[in-house]
Backbone as a printed PyTorch tensor [residue, N CA C, xyz], in Angstrom:
tensor([[[-66.4100,  34.8880,  31.1710],
         [-66.8760,  35.8980,  30.5260],
         [-67.5120,  37.3140,  31.5060]],

        [[-68.1930,  36.9380,  32.5620],
         [-68.2050,  37.7150,  33.7420],
         [-67.2650,  38.8850,  34.2660]],

        [[-65.7330,  37.9190,  34.5570],
         [-65.4160,  38.5110,  34.5690],
         [-64.6740,  40.0380,  34.0290]],

        [[-64.4780,  39.7810,  32.6350],
         [-64.0080,  40.4030,  31.5350],
         [-65.2970,  41.9020,  31.5330]],

        [[-66.6670,  41.5710,  31.6010],
         [-68.0850,  42.3320,  31.9970],
         [-67.5630,  43.0380,  32.7910]],

        [[-67.2030,  42.4720,  34.0100],
         [-66.9690,  43.5380,  35.4030],
         [-65.6680,  44.2140,  35.1770]],

        [[-65.0750,  43.8060,  34.6490],
         [-63.8960,  44.8640,  34.4040],
         [-63.8650,  45.5460,  33.2840]],

        [[-64.7630,  45.5180,  32.1980],
         [-65.3740,  46.5360,  31.4730],
         [-66.0110,  47.4330,  31.8710]],

        [[-67.1650,  47.1670,  32.3930],
         [-68.2030,  48.0750,  33.5650],
         [-67.0380,  49.2150,  34.2880]],

        [[-66.3690,  48.5140,  35.1650],
         [-65.7100,  49.1260,  36.1040],
         [-64.8880,  50.1310,  35.4710]],

        [[-63.6700,  50.3760,  34.3320],
         [-63.2270,  50.8390,  33.4070],
         [-63.5930,  52.1030,  32.3520]],

        [[-65.4260,  51.7370,  32.2670],
         [-66.2040,  52.7970,  32.3720],
         [-66.3380,  53.5710,  33.0100]],

        [[-66.8050,  52.8030,  34.1750],
         [-67.4210,  53.9250,  35.3370],
         [-65.9720,  54.8150,  35.6730]],

        [[-64.9510,  54.3000,  35.7540],
         [-63.4390,  55.0290,  35.8680],
         [-63.4670,  56.2630,  34.8030]],

        [[-63.6660,  56.0190,  33.8260],
         [-63.6170,  56.4940,  32.3980],
         [-64.5510,  57.7290,  32.7890]],

        [[-65.5950,  57.5980,  32.9850],
         [-66.9180,  58.5920,  33.2780],
         [-66.6650,  59.9110,  34.4980]],

        [[-65.7460,  59.0020,  35.2840],
         [-65.2860,  59.8800,  36.9810],
         [-64.2970,  60.6650,  36.7050]],

        [[-63.6790,  60.0910,  35.7280],
         [-62.5260,  60.9150,  35.4940],
         [-63.0520,  62.3230,  34.6090]],

        [[-64.0140,  62.2060,  33.5780],
         [-64.5850,  63.1730,  32.5140],
         [-65.1250,  64.2300,  33.2860]],

        [[-65.7040,  63.6790,  34.1960],
         [-66.6370,  64.4920,  35.1080],
         [-66.0370,  65.3450,  36.1960]],

        [[-65.1000,  64.3550,  36.5970],
         [-63.7590,  65.5230,  37.3790],
         [-63.0180,  66.3800,  37.2200]],

        [[-62.6920,  66.7260,  35.5410],
         [-62.2800,  67.4370,  34.8410],
         [-62.7850,  68.7510,  35.3800]],

        [[-61.3380,  70.0270,  35.3760],
         [-61.7890,  71.3050,  35.2450],
         [-62.2810,  71.8130,  34.2550]],

        [[-63.6500,  72.4340,  34.2350],
         [-63.9460,  72.9280,  32.7230],
         [-63.3020,  74.3240,  32.2140]],

        [[-63.0900,  74.4140,  31.4950],
         [-62.4550,  75.9660,  30.8760],
         [-63.5020,  77.0430,  30.6900]],

        [[-63.9740,  78.0780,  31.5700],
         [-65.0590,  78.7720,  30.6690],
         [-64.5590,  79.8930,  30.0610]],

        [[-65.5250,  79.6660,  29.2710],
         [-64.8960,  81.3340,  27.9890],
         [-65.8120,  82.2170,  28.2760]],

        [[-65.8220,  82.9700,  28.7270],
         [-66.6200,  84.4720,  28.7980],
         [-67.0480,  84.9700,  28.1640]],

        [[-68.0630,  85.1240,  27.4940],
         [-68.0490,  85.7470,  25.9600],
         [-68.9470,  87.4280,  26.5360]],

        [[-69.1150,  87.6480,  27.3360],
         [-69.2740,  88.9270,  28.0250],
         [-67.8780,  90.0340,  28.2170]],

        [[-66.7300,  89.2650,  28.3110],
         [-65.5220,  89.8950,  28.8400],
         [-65.2970,  91.1270,  27.6660]],

        [[-65.5260,  92.2820,  28.2460],
         [-64.8550,  93.5430,  27.0240],
         [-63.6340,  93.5870,  26.8700]],

        [[-63.2200,  93.4290,  25.4240],
         [-61.9440,  93.4850,  25.4450],
         [-61.5750,  95.3100,  24.7050]],

        [[-62.0910,  95.8300,  25.1320],
         [-61.7760,  97.5320,  24.4240],
         [-60.9600,  97.8680,  25.2250]],

        [[-60.4040,  97.5010,  26.6660],
         [-59.4270,  98.5270,  27.2590],
         [-58.3050,  97.6370,  26.8790]],

        [[-58.1190,  95.8350,  26.6880],
         [-56.7820,  95.4130,  26.3160],
         [-56.5050,  96.1100,  24.8200]],

        [[-57.2790,  96.2330,  23.9080],
         [-57.5540,  96.9960,  22.4530],
         [-56.4570,  98.2220,  22.8230]],

        [[-57.4470,  98.9570,  23.7270],
         [-56.3290, 100.5320,  23.8150],
         [-55.1320, 100.6040,  24.4020]],

        [[-54.7870,  99.5800,  25.6140],
         [-53.5870,  99.7610,  25.6160],
         [-52.5100,  99.3530,  24.9920]],

        [[-53.3530,  98.5230,  23.9830],
         [-52.3430,  97.5190,  22.6710],
         [-51.7350,  98.7880,  21.8040]],

        [[-52.9520,  99.7990,  21.4100],
         [-52.5340, 100.7130,  21.1170],
         [-51.8230, 101.8880,  20.8660]],

        [[-51.8820, 102.0070,  22.5840],
         [-50.8570, 103.0480,  23.2540],
         [-49.4870, 102.8450,  23.4670]],

        [[-49.1960, 101.0830,  23.2780],
         [-48.1240, 100.5580,  23.8490],
         [-47.5870, 100.7840,  22.2430]],

        [[-48.3390, 100.3700,  21.1500],
         [-47.6060, 100.3600,  19.7280],
         [-47.5470, 102.0440,  19.2600]],

        [[-48.1390, 103.3240,  19.7060],
         [-47.7230, 104.8190,  19.5970],
         [-46.4050, 104.7840,  20.5110]],

        [[-46.2670, 104.1870,  21.6990],
         [-44.7590, 104.3280,  22.3250],
         [-43.6900, 103.9140,  21.2620]],

        [[-43.9160, 102.3220,  21.0020],
         [-42.8270, 101.8730,  20.1390],
         [-42.6380, 102.6500,  18.7200]],

        [[-43.4570, 103.0980,  18.1160],
         [-43.5800, 103.7420,  17.1640],
         [-42.6120, 105.1530,  16.7250]],

        [[-43.4690, 106.2570,  18.2480],
         [-42.7130, 107.2480,  18.3600],
         [-41.2070, 106.8820,  18.8580]],

        [[-41.2410, 106.1010,  19.2090],
         [-39.2940, 106.0040,  19.6130],
         [-38.5090, 105.1750,  18.7250]],

        [[-39.3910, 104.8410,  17.8540],
         [-38.5250, 104.5090,  16.9630],
         [-38.1740, 105.6730,  15.9930]],

        [[-39.0450, 106.5240,  15.6870],
         [-38.9340, 107.3480,  14.9330],
         [-38.1690, 109.0490,  15.1220]],

        [[-37.8670, 109.0120,  16.6850],
         [-37.5150, 109.9520,  17.4000],
         [-35.7990, 109.2620,  17.5290]],

        [[-35.9610, 107.8760,  17.6680],
         [-34.2210, 107.5270,  17.9420],
         [-33.3430, 107.5930,  16.4730]],

        [[-34.4620, 108.0020,  15.1860],
         [-33.4350, 108.0360,  13.8840],
         [-33.1850, 106.0940,  13.4790]],

        [[-33.9000, 105.5250,  13.8380],
         [-33.0930, 104.0180,  13.8250],
         [-33.2170, 103.5490,  12.2580]],

        [[-34.1610, 104.4400,  11.2950],
         [-34.3310, 104.1180,  10.2020],
         [-33.9460, 105.3410,   8.9650]],

        [[-33.5050, 106.2020,   9.4760],
         [-32.8560, 107.4210,   9.1730],
         [-31.3910, 107.4310,   8.7780]],

        [[-30.1460, 107.7550,   7.5250],
         [-29.0900, 107.2510,   7.2880],
         [-28.0520, 108.1210,   8.2320]],

        [[-28.8890, 109.1860,   8.8400],
         [-27.5440, 109.3410,   9.8030],
         [-27.4350, 108.3040,  11.2560]],

        [[-28.3510, 106.9460,  11.3300],
         [-28.7360, 106.0650,  12.3350],
         [-26.9940, 105.8590,  12.4110]],

        [[-26.4920, 104.8200,  10.8160],
         [-25.2720, 103.8200,  10.4900],
         [-24.0710, 105.2150,  10.7000]],

        [[-24.0780, 106.5140,  10.5240],
         [-22.3200, 107.1650,  11.1150],
         [-23.1600, 106.9690,  12.6490]],

        [[-24.2820, 107.2860,  13.5300],
         [-23.9520, 106.9920,  14.8540],
         [-23.3860, 105.7780,  15.2530]],

        [[-23.7300, 104.4870,  14.9360],
         [-23.1650, 103.1060,  14.6750],
         [-21.6190, 103.4470,  14.6720]],

        [[-21.3200, 104.1730,  13.3020],
         [-20.1510, 104.0230,  12.7340],
         [-18.9730, 105.1600,  13.7150]],

        [[-19.5130, 105.9700,  14.9800],
         [-18.4520, 106.6370,  15.8390],
         [-19.0580, 105.6100,  17.1030]],

        [[-18.3330, 104.3790,  16.4960],
         [-18.1370, 103.7770,  18.0160],
         [-17.0140, 103.7630,  18.8640]],

        [[-16.7270, 103.9050,  19.9740],
         [-15.3690, 104.1640,  20.1680],
         [-14.3240, 103.2920,  20.0100]],

        [[-13.1270, 103.4010,  19.4920],
         [-12.1780, 103.2030,  19.0440],
         [-11.4190, 102.3310,  19.9240]],

        [[-11.4660, 100.9510,  19.5270],
         [-10.7240, 100.1870,  20.4130],
         [ -8.9840,  99.8700,  19.7210]],

        [[ -8.6810,  99.6560,  20.6870],
         [ -6.6820,  99.4260,  20.1500],
         [ -7.1740,  97.7550,  19.4900]],

        [[ -6.7550,  97.8410,  18.0180],
         [ -6.9260,  96.5540,  17.4300],
         [ -5.6400,  95.7750,  18.3170]],

        [[ -5.9280,  94.7010,  18.6870],
         [ -4.5180,  93.5540,  18.8630],
         [ -3.8880,  93.3340,  17.6330]],

        [[ -2.5870,  92.9800,  18.2410],
         [ -1.7180,  92.0860,  17.1830],
         [ -2.3730,  90.7960,  16.6360]],

        [[ -1.7230,  90.4780,  15.7150],
         [ -2.2000,  88.7510,  15.3820],
         [ -1.8900,  87.8780,  16.4440]],

        [[ -0.6530,  87.8230,  16.3130],
         [ -0.2330,  87.4470,  17.7390],
         [ -0.5500,  87.4470,  18.7450]],

        [[ -1.2460,  88.1740,  19.4570],
         [ -1.1440,  88.5410,  20.8090],
         [ -2.7000,  88.1380,  21.1450]],

        [[ -2.8280,  86.8270,  21.4410],
         [ -3.9280,  85.9760,  21.9590],
         [ -4.6860,  86.3700,  23.0610]],

        [[ -3.9240,  87.3010,  23.9570],
         [ -4.5710,  87.6420,  25.2280],
         [ -5.7040,  89.1580,  24.8720]],

        [[ -4.6170,  89.8150,  23.9090],
         [ -5.3380,  90.9070,  23.8570],
         [ -6.6470,  90.5580,  22.6180]],

        [[ -6.5260,  89.4660,  21.7580],
         [ -7.6320,  89.2400,  21.3220],
         [ -8.2600,  88.9250,  21.9910]],

        [[ -8.6590,  87.9820,  23.2440],
         [ -9.3580,  87.7100,  23.9740],
         [-10.0010,  88.7820,  24.8250]],

        [[ -9.2120,  89.5530,  25.2810],
         [ -9.7930,  90.3560,  25.8530],
         [-10.4040,  91.4290,  24.8790]],

        [[-10.3750,  91.3130,  23.8130],
         [-11.2200,  92.1820,  22.6860],
         [-12.8090,  91.7330,  22.8150]],

        [[-12.5870,  90.5560,  22.4770],
         [-13.3370,  90.0680,  22.4300],
         [-14.6710,  89.5420,  23.4590]],

        [[-14.0280,  89.6800,  24.4880],
         [-15.1400,  90.0550,  25.5310],
         [-15.5890,  91.2610,  26.1590]],

        [[-14.7230,  92.0150,  25.8890],
         [-15.2880,  93.5440,  25.4400],
         [-16.4640,  93.7970,  24.9860]],

        [[-16.0090,  92.9860,  23.8520],
         [-17.4840,  92.9740,  22.3800],
         [-18.9180,  92.3880,  22.4060]],

        [[-18.4730,  90.8870,  23.2970],
         [-19.6160,  90.1200,  23.8670],
         [-20.0540,  91.2280,  25.0330]],

        [[-19.6110,  91.7190,  25.9300],
         [-20.3450,  92.1320,  27.2100],
         [-21.1180,  93.6320,  26.3140]],

        [[-20.5640,  94.1570,  25.3210],
         [-21.1480,  95.2970,  24.5060],
         [-22.7010,  94.7020,  23.8000]],

        [[-22.7480,  93.2270,  23.0890],
         [-23.6090,  93.0580,  22.7920],
         [-24.1830,  92.5380,  23.0470]],

        [[-24.4140,  91.9480,  24.7120],
         [-25.2860,  91.6890,  25.6150],
         [-26.0690,  92.8700,  26.2070]],

        [[-25.3480,  94.0070,  26.3830],
         [-25.9320,  95.2340,  26.9210],
         [-26.9120,  95.5410,  26.0740]],

        [[-26.9320,  95.6630,  24.4720],
         [-28.3340,  95.8350,  23.7580],
         [-28.1970,  96.9660,  23.4510]],

        [[-29.5870,  97.5430,  22.6690],
         [-29.6130,  98.8570,  22.2800],
         [-28.1280,  99.4570,  21.6790]],

        [[-27.5320, 101.1840,  21.9390],
         [-26.5780, 101.6630,  21.1770],
         [-25.2480, 100.8840,  21.2120]],

        [[-25.3840, 100.1780,  22.3020],
         [-23.4980,  99.2470,  22.9380],
         [-23.7580,  98.4510,  21.7950]],

        [[-24.9120,  97.2070,  21.5300],
         [-24.8780,  96.2460,  20.6160],
         [-24.7110,  96.9520,  19.4130]],

        [[-24.9100,  98.0480,  18.3960],
         [-24.4860,  98.5820,  17.2620],
         [-22.9190,  98.9620,  17.0620]],

        [[-22.6010,  99.3070,  18.4840],
         [-21.1830,  99.8970,  18.3750],
         [-20.1280,  98.1460,  18.4190]],

        [[-20.9860,  97.3920,  19.4850],
         [-20.2880,  96.7240,  18.9080],
         [-19.7950,  95.6000,  17.8970]],

        [[-20.7860,  95.9350,  16.5350],
         [-21.0520,  95.0190,  15.2840],
         [-20.4140,  95.9390,  14.5090]],

        [[-20.5830,  97.2440,  14.6690],
         [-19.4000,  98.1160,  14.2510],
         [-17.9720,  98.0270,  14.4840]],

        [[-17.8640,  97.6950,  15.9860],
         [-16.1270,  97.6020,  16.2430],
         [-15.7190,  96.1510,  15.6640]],

        [[-16.7720,  94.9390,  15.6950],
         [-16.3900,  94.0240,  14.4590],
         [-16.3750,  93.7560,  13.5740]],

        [[-16.7480,  95.3100,  12.1670],
         [-16.5750,  95.3390,  11.0630],
         [-15.1500,  95.8720,  11.1490]],

        [[-15.0630,  96.3800,  11.6140],
         [-13.7690,  97.6660,  11.5430],
         [-12.5250,  96.9390,  11.6660]],

        [[-12.8540,  96.0900,  12.6050],
         [-11.5770,  95.1370,  13.1740],
         [-11.1110,  93.7650,  12.2700]],

        [[-12.5180,  93.0960,  11.7710],
         [-12.5120,  92.3580,  10.4960],
         [-11.5640,  91.4370,  11.0710]],

        [[-11.4440,  90.8230,  11.8990],
         [-10.7800,  89.2160,  12.4810],
         [-11.7110,  88.4690,  12.3340]],

        [[-11.0200,  87.1190,  11.9990],
         [-11.8040,  86.3090,  11.9820],
         [-12.7020,  85.3220,  13.2390]],

        [[-11.6990,  85.6220,  14.4520],
         [-12.4150,  85.1800,  15.8550],
         [-13.7370,  86.4610,  15.8370]],

        [[-14.1270,  87.3590,  15.0890],
         [-14.8590,  87.8120,  15.4880],
         [-16.6510,  87.0890,  14.7560]],

        [[-16.0780,  86.6090,  14.0180],
         [-17.2650,  85.4780,  12.9580],
         [-18.5370,  85.0790,  14.1300]],

        [[-18.4810,  84.2900,  15.0620],
         [-19.8150,  84.0610,  15.5670],
         [-20.4220,  84.8250,  16.4120]],

        [[-19.7700,  86.2510,  16.3570],
         [-20.3160,  87.2010,  17.4940],
         [-21.0960,  88.1290,  16.1110]],

        [[-20.6550,  88.2840,  15.5510],
         [-21.3820,  89.0580,  13.8400],
         [-22.4300,  88.0810,  13.1580]],

        [[-22.5720,  86.8410,  13.3430],
         [-23.0500,  85.6230,  12.8980],
         [-24.3530,  85.9020,  13.8450]],

        [[-24.5810,  85.9010,  15.0520],
         [-25.4060,  86.3360,  16.2050],
         [-26.2860,  87.8070,  15.5040]],

        [[-25.1970,  88.8720,  15.5490],
         [-25.5870,  89.7000,  14.9550],
         [-26.8060,  89.8370,  13.8670]],

        [[-26.5550,  89.0930,  12.8170],
         [-27.2000,  88.9860,  11.5880],
         [-28.7060,  87.9720,  12.1470]],

        [[-28.7380,  87.4780,  13.0720],
         [-29.7730,  87.3900,  13.1080],
         [-30.7640,  87.9890,  14.7510]],

        [[-30.1060,  89.0100,  15.0980],
         [-30.7340,  90.0340,  15.8030],
         [-32.4880,  90.8910,  15.2050]],

        [[-33.1020,  91.0710,  16.4140],
         [-34.3560,  92.0680,  16.1310],
         [-34.0530,  93.1460,  15.3230]],

        [[-32.8870,  93.7930,  15.8800],
         [-32.9570,  95.5470,  15.6990],
         [-31.9060,  95.7640,  14.0550]],

        [[-32.7940,  96.3780,  13.2360],
         [-32.5930,  96.3610,  11.7780],
         [-31.2850,  96.8500,  11.5670]],

        [[-30.6680,  97.9070,  12.3350],
         [-29.8270,  98.2910,  12.1460],
         [-28.1650,  97.4970,  12.5260]],

        [[-28.7890,  96.6880,  13.5950],
         [-27.5900,  95.7410,  13.9150],
         [-27.2680,  94.6670,  13.0550]],

        [[-28.3780,  93.9720,  12.0880],
         [-28.5040,  93.2740,  11.4700],
         [-27.5530,  93.8440,  10.3050]],

        [[-27.9350,  95.1360,   9.9940],
         [-27.2450,  95.8030,   8.7850],
         [-25.8730,  95.6520,   8.7010]],

        [[-25.8020,  96.3390,   9.9910],
         [-23.7840,  96.3060,  10.5580],
         [-23.5840,  95.1140,  10.4330]],

        [[-24.0050,  94.0050,  10.9460],
         [-23.1130,  92.4530,  10.6830],
         [-23.2470,  92.2090,   9.5120]],

        [[-24.0810,  92.1960,   8.3710],
         [-24.4550,  92.1720,   7.0550],
         [-22.9380,  92.8670,   6.4540]],

        [[-22.9190,  93.9230,   6.5150],
         [-21.8240,  94.9030,   6.0380],
         [-20.4850,  94.1480,   6.8110]],

        [[-20.5010,  93.7400,   8.1640],
         [-18.9780,  93.1950,   8.2630],
         [-18.8290,  91.6270,   8.0030]],

        [[-20.1120,  91.0510,   7.6010],
         [-20.0520,  89.5610,   6.7400],
         [-18.9530,  89.6050,   5.3570]],

        [[-19.5350,  90.6400,   5.1380],
         [-19.3390,  91.2050,   3.3350],
         [-17.3910,  91.2050,   3.0030]],

        [[-16.5130,  91.1740,   4.6460],
         [-15.5740,  90.4160,   4.4270],
         [-14.8670,  89.3880,   4.0950]],

        [[-15.7160,  88.4390,   5.2140],
         [-15.1310,  87.1900,   5.0340],
         [-16.1420,  86.3370,   3.9550]],

        [[-16.9550,  87.0080,   2.8220],
         [-17.5980,  86.1860,   1.4190],
         [-16.5140,  85.7440,   0.3690]],

        [[-16.9990,  84.5120,   0.4120],
         [-15.4510,  84.4760,  -1.1630],
         [-15.2390,  82.9540,  -0.5460]],

        [[-13.7110,  83.3000,  -0.6770],
         [-12.8560,  82.2810,  -0.8330],
         [-12.1150,  82.1390,   0.6670]],

        [[-12.0360,  81.1380,   1.3800],
         [-11.0560,  80.9700,   2.4300],
         [ -9.8720,  81.3560,   2.3570]],

        [[ -9.6300,  82.3260,   3.5000],
         [ -8.3790,  82.7230,   3.5910],
         [ -7.3990,  81.9170,   4.7230]],

        [[ -7.6560,  81.1900,   4.7980],
         [ -7.5580,  79.8470,   6.0950],
         [ -5.4440,  80.1590,   6.3640]],

        [[ -5.3260,  80.0900,   4.9940],
         [ -3.5000,  80.5030,   4.4680],
         [ -2.9690,  81.4680,   4.7260]],

        [[ -3.8620,  82.3400,   4.4520],
         [ -3.1470,  83.7120,   4.8190],
         [ -2.9060,  84.0640,   3.4750]],

        [[ -3.2680,  85.4180,   2.8060],
         [ -3.2030,  86.2780,   1.6770],
         [ -2.6250,  85.9360,   0.8610]],

        [[ -1.0180,  85.6710,   1.6990],
         [ -0.0850,  85.6000,   0.1290],
         [  0.2810,  84.1780,   0.3370]],

        [[  0.0820,  83.4860,   0.9630],
         [  0.6640,  82.0310,   0.6500],
         [  0.2780,  81.6050,  -0.3630]],

        [[  1.0030,  80.8460,  -0.4810],
         [  0.8180,  79.8190,  -2.2210],
         [ -0.3710,  79.0900,  -2.1490]],

        [[ -0.7800,  78.6720,  -2.8960],
         [ -2.3470,  77.5970,  -2.9460],
         [ -1.0770,  76.3960,  -3.6860]],

        [[ -1.3600,  75.1440,  -2.6300],
         [ -1.1700,  74.0800,  -3.4630],
         [ -1.8680,  73.7450,  -4.3710]],

        [[ -1.2090,  73.3000,  -5.6470],
         [ -1.6600,  72.5170,  -6.6630],
         [ -2.4560,  71.6240,  -6.1920]],

        [[ -3.9350,  71.9640,  -7.2810],
         [ -4.8830,  70.9760,  -6.9110],
         [ -4.3220,  69.4420,  -7.3810]],

        [[ -5.1540,  68.5360,  -6.3470],
         [ -4.1710,  67.0090,  -7.0950],
         [ -5.4780,  66.6120,  -8.1830]],

        [[ -4.9520,  65.9750,  -9.3380],
         [ -5.9940,  65.1520, -10.1450],
         [ -7.1150,  64.4490, -10.2140]],

        [[ -8.1470,  64.2140, -10.2320],
         [ -8.7140,  62.4080,  -9.6990],
         [ -8.1330,  61.5070,  -9.4350]],

        [[ -7.9640,  60.5040,  -9.0580],
         [ -7.8370,  59.1610,  -9.0650],
         [ -7.6720,  58.5010,  -9.9560]],

        [[ -8.8360,  58.7010, -10.9370],
         [ -9.1000,  58.0570, -11.9610],
         [ -8.9600,  59.4590, -13.2330]],

        [[ -7.6830,  59.7260, -13.0990],
         [ -7.6460,  61.0490, -14.6330],
         [ -7.5500,  60.1580, -15.8630]],

        [[ -6.8970,  58.9240, -15.5000],
         [ -6.5900,  58.1590, -16.7040],
         [ -7.8820,  58.1850, -17.7760]],

        [[ -8.7920,  58.1930, -17.2480],
         [-10.1770,  57.9480, -17.6690],
         [-10.7220,  59.1270, -18.1770]],

        [[-10.1110,  60.0790, -17.8450],
         [-10.9440,  61.7850, -18.1970],
         [ -9.9980,  61.8800, -19.5150]],

        [[ -8.9440,  61.3010, -19.5480],
         [ -8.0940,  62.3140, -20.9640],
         [ -8.0970,  61.3690, -22.2080]]])
């Protein structure tokens, strides 16, 4: 019994020493935050001024993005050309800003399934113009899958295994 009590006493002493030895976080109540608020206001005016002067929400912004540099679209069988175009579009997308908008506009104009991963990333982009362009590019791929090709005849659907029970 004495050993159990001495073990508990030692554990209590260790816990007290550990609690006393921890660094305390001091919250200064006298800190003046007006300088931080002024900095935040000045940054917000810069951001709002850049968005207004850039024309991000004006109708002319869509025509600027649509005036992307023309790419020579590779043929359907040209795997090397398709990879090169995808790499170029990826680099433009990584560059940000106007280049990212051009990459989304180019993906929409190209309309190939290989550009889908880039278009899906564009849907989650912070820039609203890029996400609008990506949504417009994604509209081409909505609906039925055309994996077999638009001119290929679709195979007849098999009846269910228990077709005799349905008749």
